[in-house]
mmCIF file of the N, C-alpha and C atoms, coordinates in Angstrom:
data_MODEL
# 
_entry.id   MODEL 
# 
loop_
_atom_site.group_PDB 
_atom_site.id 
_atom_site.type_symbol 
_atom_site.label_atom_id 
_atom_site.label_alt_id 
_atom_site.label_comp_id 
_atom_site.label_asym_id 
_atom_site.label_entity_id 
_atom_site.label_seq_id 
_atom_site.pdbx_PDB_ins_code 
_atom_site.Cartn_x 
_atom_site.Cartn_y 
_atom_site.Cartn_z 
_atom_site.occupancy 
_atom_site.B_iso_or_equiv 
_atom_site.pdbx_formal_charge 
_atom_site.auth_seq_id 
_atom_site.auth_comp_id 
_atom_site.auth_asym_id 
_atom_site.auth_atom_id 
_atom_site.pdbx_PDB_model_num 
ATOM 1   N N  . UNK A 1 1  ? 41.046 67.299  14.536 1.00 0.00 ? 1  UNK A N  1 
ATOM 2   C CA . UNK A 1 1  ? 40.694 68.312  13.698 1.00 0.00 ? 1  UNK A CA 1 
ATOM 3   C C  . UNK A 1 1  ? 39.465 68.190  12.859 1.00 0.00 ? 1  UNK A C  1 
ATOM 4   N N  . UNK A 1 2  ? 38.924 69.298  12.516 1.00 0.00 ? 2  UNK A N  1 
ATOM 5   C CA . UNK A 1 2  ? 37.588 69.610  11.642 1.00 0.00 ? 2  UNK A CA 1 
ATOM 6   C C  . UNK A 1 2  ? 37.809 69.043  10.240 1.00 0.00 ? 2  UNK A C  1 
ATOM 7   N N  . UNK A 1 3  ? 36.823 68.330  10.088 1.00 0.00 ? 3  UNK A N  1 
ATOM 8   C CA . UNK A 1 3  ? 36.755 67.951  8.628  1.00 0.00 ? 3  UNK A CA 1 
ATOM 9   C C  . UNK A 1 3  ? 35.775 69.369  7.744  1.00 0.00 ? 3  UNK A C  1 
ATOM 10  N N  . UNK A 1 4  ? 36.278 70.013  7.180  1.00 0.00 ? 4  UNK A N  1 
ATOM 11  C CA . UNK A 1 4  ? 35.085 71.160  6.750  1.00 0.00 ? 4  UNK A CA 1 
ATOM 12  C C  . UNK A 1 4  ? 34.273 70.769  5.880  1.00 0.00 ? 4  UNK A C  1 
ATOM 13  N N  . UNK A 1 5  ? 34.838 69.927  4.765  1.00 0.00 ? 5  UNK A N  1 
ATOM 14  C CA . UNK A 1 5  ? 33.948 69.557  3.573  1.00 0.00 ? 5  UNK A CA 1 
ATOM 15  C C  . UNK A 1 5  ? 32.782 68.424  4.564  1.00 0.00 ? 5  UNK A C  1 
ATOM 16  N N  . UNK A 1 6  ? 33.194 67.815  5.208  1.00 0.00 ? 6  UNK A N  1 
ATOM 17  C CA . UNK A 1 6  ? 32.284 66.932  5.864  1.00 0.00 ? 6  UNK A CA 1 
ATOM 18  C C  . UNK A 1 6  ? 30.869 67.672  6.520  1.00 0.00 ? 6  UNK A C  1 
ATOM 19  N N  . UNK A 1 7  ? 31.722 68.787  7.526  1.00 0.00 ? 7  UNK A N  1 
ATOM 20  C CA . UNK A 1 7  ? 30.557 69.671  7.974  1.00 0.00 ? 7  UNK A CA 1 
ATOM 21  C C  . UNK A 1 7  ? 29.619 70.396  7.161  1.00 0.00 ? 7  UNK A C  1 
ATOM 22  N N  . UNK A 1 8  ? 30.210 70.856  6.157  1.00 0.00 ? 8  UNK A N  1 
ATOM 23  C CA . UNK A 1 8  ? 29.435 71.782  4.881  1.00 0.00 ? 8  UNK A CA 1 
ATOM 24  C C  . UNK A 1 8  ? 28.243 70.611  4.306  1.00 0.00 ? 8  UNK A C  1 
ATOM 25  N N  . UNK A 1 9  ? 28.601 69.228  4.246  1.00 0.00 ? 9  UNK A N  1 
ATOM 26  C CA . UNK A 1 9  ? 27.585 68.660  3.791  1.00 0.00 ? 9  UNK A CA 1 
ATOM 27  C C  . UNK A 1 9  ? 26.441 68.336  4.673  1.00 0.00 ? 9  UNK A C  1 
ATOM 28  N N  . UNK A 1 10 ? 26.742 68.258  6.031  1.00 0.00 ? 10 UNK A N  1 
ATOM 29  C CA . UNK A 1 10 ? 25.794 68.390  7.131  1.00 0.00 ? 10 UNK A CA 1 
ATOM 30  C C  . UNK A 1 10 ? 24.694 69.764  7.281  1.00 0.00 ? 10 UNK A C  1 
ATOM 31  N N  . UNK A 1 11 ? 25.249 70.510  6.893  1.00 0.00 ? 11 UNK A N  1 
ATOM 32  C CA . UNK A 1 11 ? 24.881 72.121  7.345  1.00 0.00 ? 11 UNK A CA 1 
ATOM 33  C C  . UNK A 1 11 ? 23.241 72.146  6.487  1.00 0.00 ? 11 UNK A C  1 
ATOM 34  N N  . UNK A 1 12 ? 22.701 72.759  7.136  1.00 0.00 ? 12 UNK A N  1 
ATOM 35  C CA . UNK A 1 12 ? 21.114 73.160  6.585  1.00 0.00 ? 12 UNK A CA 1 
ATOM 36  C C  . UNK A 1 12 ? 20.630 74.421  7.105  1.00 0.00 ? 12 UNK A C  1 
ATOM 37  N N  . UNK A 1 13 ? 20.256 75.320  6.257  1.00 0.00 ? 13 UNK A N  1 
ATOM 38  C CA . UNK A 1 13 ? 19.737 76.485  6.511  1.00 0.00 ? 13 UNK A CA 1 
ATOM 39  C C  . UNK A 1 13 ? 18.702 76.474  7.409  1.00 0.00 ? 13 UNK A C  1 
ATOM 40  N N  . UNK A 1 14 ? 18.850 77.616  8.438  1.00 0.00 ? 14 UNK A N  1 
ATOM 41  C CA . UNK A 1 14 ? 17.736 77.900  9.503  1.00 0.00 ? 14 UNK A CA 1 
ATOM 42  C C  . UNK A 1 14 ? 16.364 78.065  8.461  1.00 0.00 ? 14 UNK A C  1 
ATOM 43  N N  . UNK A 1 15 ? 15.120 77.523  9.017  1.00 0.00 ? 15 UNK A N  1 
ATOM 44  C CA . UNK A 1 15 ? 13.924 77.823  8.398  1.00 0.00 ? 15 UNK A CA 1 
ATOM 45  C C  . UNK A 1 15 ? 13.530 79.209  8.717  1.00 0.00 ? 15 UNK A C  1 
ATOM 46  N N  . UNK A 1 16 ? 13.926 79.716  9.796  1.00 0.00 ? 16 UNK A N  1 
ATOM 47  C CA . UNK A 1 16 ? 13.469 81.293  9.976  1.00 0.00 ? 16 UNK A CA 1 
ATOM 48  C C  . UNK A 1 16 ? 14.133 82.174  8.818  1.00 0.00 ? 16 UNK A C  1 
ATOM 49  N N  . UNK A 1 17 ? 15.326 81.859  8.492  1.00 0.00 ? 17 UNK A N  1 
ATOM 50  C CA . UNK A 1 17 ? 15.884 82.699  7.195  1.00 0.00 ? 17 UNK A CA 1 
ATOM 51  C C  . UNK A 1 17 ? 14.912 82.474  6.161  1.00 0.00 ? 17 UNK A C  1 
ATOM 52  N N  . UNK A 1 18 ? 14.296 81.515  5.579  1.00 0.00 ? 18 UNK A N  1 
ATOM 53  C CA . UNK A 1 18 ? 13.691 81.387  4.385  1.00 0.00 ? 18 UNK A CA 1 
ATOM 54  C C  . UNK A 1 18 ? 12.307 81.852  4.517  1.00 0.00 ? 18 UNK A C  1 
ATOM 55  N N  . UNK A 1 19 ? 11.633 81.962  5.788  1.00 0.00 ? 19 UNK A N  1 
ATOM 56  C CA . UNK A 1 19 ? 10.594 82.508  6.067  1.00 0.00 ? 19 UNK A CA 1 
ATOM 57  C C  . UNK A 1 19 ? 10.574 84.001  5.932  1.00 0.00 ? 19 UNK A C  1 
ATOM 58  N N  . UNK A 1 20 ? 11.566 84.581  6.563  1.00 0.00 ? 20 UNK A N  1 
ATOM 59  C CA . UNK A 1 20 ? 11.454 85.860  6.907  1.00 0.00 ? 20 UNK A CA 1 
ATOM 60  C C  . UNK A 1 20 ? 11.940 86.316  5.266  1.00 0.00 ? 20 UNK A C  1 
ATOM 61  N N  . UNK A 1 21 ? 12.739 85.639  4.371  1.00 0.00 ? 21 UNK A N  1 
ATOM 62  C CA . UNK A 1 21 ? 12.924 86.253  3.133  1.00 0.00 ? 21 UNK A CA 1 
ATOM 63  C C  . UNK A 1 21 ? 11.962 86.151  2.130  1.00 0.00 ? 21 UNK A C  1 
ATOM 64  N N  . UNK A 1 22 ? 10.443 85.288  2.330  1.00 0.00 ? 22 UNK A N  1 
ATOM 65  C CA . UNK A 1 22 ? 9.447  85.226  1.640  1.00 0.00 ? 22 UNK A CA 1 
ATOM 66  C C  . UNK A 1 22 ? 8.675  86.507  2.363  1.00 0.00 ? 22 UNK A C  1 
ATOM 67  N N  . UNK A 1 23 ? 8.793  86.572  3.373  1.00 0.00 ? 23 UNK A N  1 
ATOM 68  C CA . UNK A 1 23 ? 7.717  87.847  3.959  1.00 0.00 ? 23 UNK A CA 1 
ATOM 69  C C  . UNK A 1 23 ? 8.448  89.010  3.598  1.00 0.00 ? 23 UNK A C  1 
ATOM 70  N N  . UNK A 1 24 ? 9.757  89.534  3.157  1.00 0.00 ? 24 UNK A N  1 
ATOM 71  C CA . UNK A 1 24 ? 10.113 90.390  2.699  1.00 0.00 ? 24 UNK A CA 1 
ATOM 72  C C  . UNK A 1 24 ? 10.071 90.788  1.394  1.00 0.00 ? 24 UNK A C  1 
ATOM 73  N N  . UNK A 1 25 ? 9.867  89.702  0.588  1.00 0.00 ? 25 UNK A N  1 
ATOM 74  C CA . UNK A 1 25 ? 9.525  89.757  -0.846 1.00 0.00 ? 25 UNK A CA 1 
ATOM 75  C C  . UNK A 1 25 ? 8.056  89.984  -0.933 1.00 0.00 ? 25 UNK A C  1 
ATOM 76  N N  . UNK A 1 26 ? 7.180  89.656  -0.019 1.00 0.00 ? 26 UNK A N  1 
ATOM 77  C CA . UNK A 1 26 ? 5.995  89.708  -0.243 1.00 0.00 ? 26 UNK A CA 1 
ATOM 78  C C  . UNK A 1 26 ? 5.342  91.338  0.297  1.00 0.00 ? 26 UNK A C  1 
ATOM 79  N N  . UNK A 1 27 ? 6.065  92.033  1.067  1.00 0.00 ? 27 UNK A N  1 
ATOM 80  C CA . UNK A 1 27 ? 5.741  93.063  1.653  1.00 0.00 ? 27 UNK A CA 1 
ATOM 81  C C  . UNK A 1 27 ? 6.009  94.488  0.478  1.00 0.00 ? 27 UNK A C  1 
ATOM 82  N N  . UNK A 1 28 ? 5.159  95.175  0.504  1.00 0.00 ? 28 UNK A N  1 
ATOM 83  C CA . UNK A 1 28 ? 5.428  96.182  -0.039 1.00 0.00 ? 28 UNK A CA 1 
ATOM 84  C C  . UNK A 1 28 ? 6.067  97.440  0.540  1.00 0.00 ? 28 UNK A C  1 
ATOM 85  N N  . UNK A 1 29 ? 7.522  97.645  0.672  1.00 0.00 ? 29 UNK A N  1 
ATOM 86  C CA . UNK A 1 29 ? 8.047  98.332  1.598  1.00 0.00 ? 29 UNK A CA 1 
ATOM 87  C C  . UNK A 1 29 ? 8.591  99.516  1.027  1.00 0.00 ? 29 UNK A C  1 
ATOM 88  N N  . UNK A 1 30 ? 8.262  100.567 1.359  1.00 0.00 ? 30 UNK A N  1 
ATOM 89  C CA . UNK A 1 30 ? 8.957  102.065 1.058  1.00 0.00 ? 30 UNK A CA 1 
ATOM 90  C C  . UNK A 1 30 ? 10.550 102.117 0.871  1.00 0.00 ? 30 UNK A C  1 
ATOM 91  N N  . UNK A 1 31 ? 10.812 102.683 0.037  1.00 0.00 ? 31 UNK A N  1 
ATOM 92  C CA . UNK A 1 31 ? 12.349 103.056 -0.061 1.00 0.00 ? 31 UNK A CA 1 
ATOM 93  C C  . UNK A 1 31 ? 12.411 104.465 0.208  1.00 0.00 ? 31 UNK A C  1 
ATOM 94  N N  . UNK A 1 32 ? 13.748 104.982 0.112  1.00 0.00 ? 32 UNK A N  1 
ATOM 95  C CA . UNK A 1 32 ? 14.150 105.980 -0.041 1.00 0.00 ? 32 UNK A CA 1 
ATOM 96  C C  . UNK A 1 32 ? 13.521 107.033 -0.742 1.00 0.00 ? 32 UNK A C  1 
ATOM 97  N N  . UNK A 1 33 ? 13.380 106.596 -1.961 1.00 0.00 ? 33 UNK A N  1 
ATOM 98  C CA . UNK A 1 33 ? 12.756 107.468 -3.258 1.00 0.00 ? 33 UNK A CA 1 
ATOM 99  C C  . UNK A 1 33 ? 11.660 107.526 -2.645 1.00 0.00 ? 33 UNK A C  1 
ATOM 100 N N  . UNK A 1 34 ? 10.643 106.754 -2.507 1.00 0.00 ? 34 UNK A N  1 
ATOM 101 C CA . UNK A 1 34 ? 9.291  106.603 -1.976 1.00 0.00 ? 34 UNK A CA 1 
ATOM 102 C C  . UNK A 1 34 ? 9.145  107.869 -0.820 1.00 0.00 ? 34 UNK A C  1 
ATOM 103 N N  . UNK A 1 35 ? 9.599  107.966 0.073  1.00 0.00 ? 35 UNK A N  1 
ATOM 104 C CA . UNK A 1 35 ? 9.840  108.662 1.133  1.00 0.00 ? 35 UNK A CA 1 
ATOM 105 C C  . UNK A 1 35 ? 9.903  110.315 0.547  1.00 0.00 ? 35 UNK A C  1 
ATOM 106 N N  . UNK A 1 36 ? 10.989 110.533 -0.199 1.00 0.00 ? 36 UNK A N  1 
ATOM 107 C CA . UNK A 1 36 ? 11.239 111.957 -0.477 1.00 0.00 ? 36 UNK A CA 1 
ATOM 108 C C  . UNK A 1 36 ? 10.181 112.080 -1.473 1.00 0.00 ? 36 UNK A C  1 
ATOM 109 N N  . UNK A 1 37 ? 9.572  111.397 -2.178 1.00 0.00 ? 37 UNK A N  1 
ATOM 110 C CA . UNK A 1 37 ? 8.300  111.956 -2.902 1.00 0.00 ? 37 UNK A CA 1 
ATOM 111 C C  . UNK A 1 37 ? 7.200  112.027 -2.296 1.00 0.00 ? 37 UNK A C  1 
ATOM 112 N N  . UNK A 1 38 ? 7.133  111.563 -1.072 1.00 0.00 ? 38 UNK A N  1 
ATOM 113 C CA . UNK A 1 38 ? 6.267  111.660 -0.184 1.00 0.00 ? 38 UNK A CA 1 
ATOM 114 C C  . UNK A 1 38 ? 6.209  113.043 0.828  1.00 0.00 ? 38 UNK A C  1 
ATOM 115 N N  . UNK A 1 39 ? 7.398  113.584 1.301  1.00 0.00 ? 39 UNK A N  1 
ATOM 116 C CA . UNK A 1 39 ? 7.771  114.701 1.584  1.00 0.00 ? 39 UNK A CA 1 
ATOM 117 C C  . UNK A 1 39 ? 7.703  115.703 0.853  1.00 0.00 ? 39 UNK A C  1 
ATOM 118 N N  . UNK A 1 40 ? 8.160  115.597 -0.480 1.00 0.00 ? 40 UNK A N  1 
ATOM 119 C CA . UNK A 1 40 ? 7.756  116.489 -1.561 1.00 0.00 ? 40 UNK A CA 1 
ATOM 120 C C  . UNK A 1 40 ? 6.422  117.147 -2.092 1.00 0.00 ? 40 UNK A C  1 
ATOM 121 N N  . UNK A 1 41 ? 5.854  116.008 -2.133 1.00 0.00 ? 41 UNK A N  1 
ATOM 122 C CA . UNK A 1 41 ? 4.272  116.121 -2.169 1.00 0.00 ? 41 UNK A CA 1 
ATOM 123 C C  . UNK A 1 41 ? 3.551  116.853 -1.155 1.00 0.00 ? 41 UNK A C  1 
ATOM 124 N N  . UNK A 1 42 ? 4.078  116.830 0.185  1.00 0.00 ? 42 UNK A N  1 
ATOM 125 C CA . UNK A 1 42 ? 3.357  117.341 1.350  1.00 0.00 ? 42 UNK A CA 1 
ATOM 126 C C  . UNK A 1 42 ? 3.887  118.754 1.295  1.00 0.00 ? 42 UNK A C  1 
ATOM 127 N N  . UNK A 1 43 ? 4.921  119.090 0.841  1.00 0.00 ? 43 UNK A N  1 
ATOM 128 C CA . UNK A 1 43 ? 5.453  120.647 0.715  1.00 0.00 ? 43 UNK A CA 1 
ATOM 129 C C  . UNK A 1 43 ? 4.971  121.579 -0.153 1.00 0.00 ? 43 UNK A C  1 
ATOM 130 N N  . UNK A 1 44 ? 4.193  120.910 -1.252 1.00 0.00 ? 44 UNK A N  1 
ATOM 131 C CA . UNK A 1 44 ? 3.766  121.780 -2.080 1.00 0.00 ? 44 UNK A CA 1 
ATOM 132 C C  . UNK A 1 44 ? 2.511  121.956 -2.000 1.00 0.00 ? 44 UNK A C  1 
# 
């Protein structure tokens, strides 16, 4: 039978997840509001 407490102690998060998280925070990503403003500006 698995000892979940022991398995949780061994758990280490993937480095890839941390790398992705940093990349997302560093990027200046457009959200829906930015896109809608751009479309509205183009129609004026």
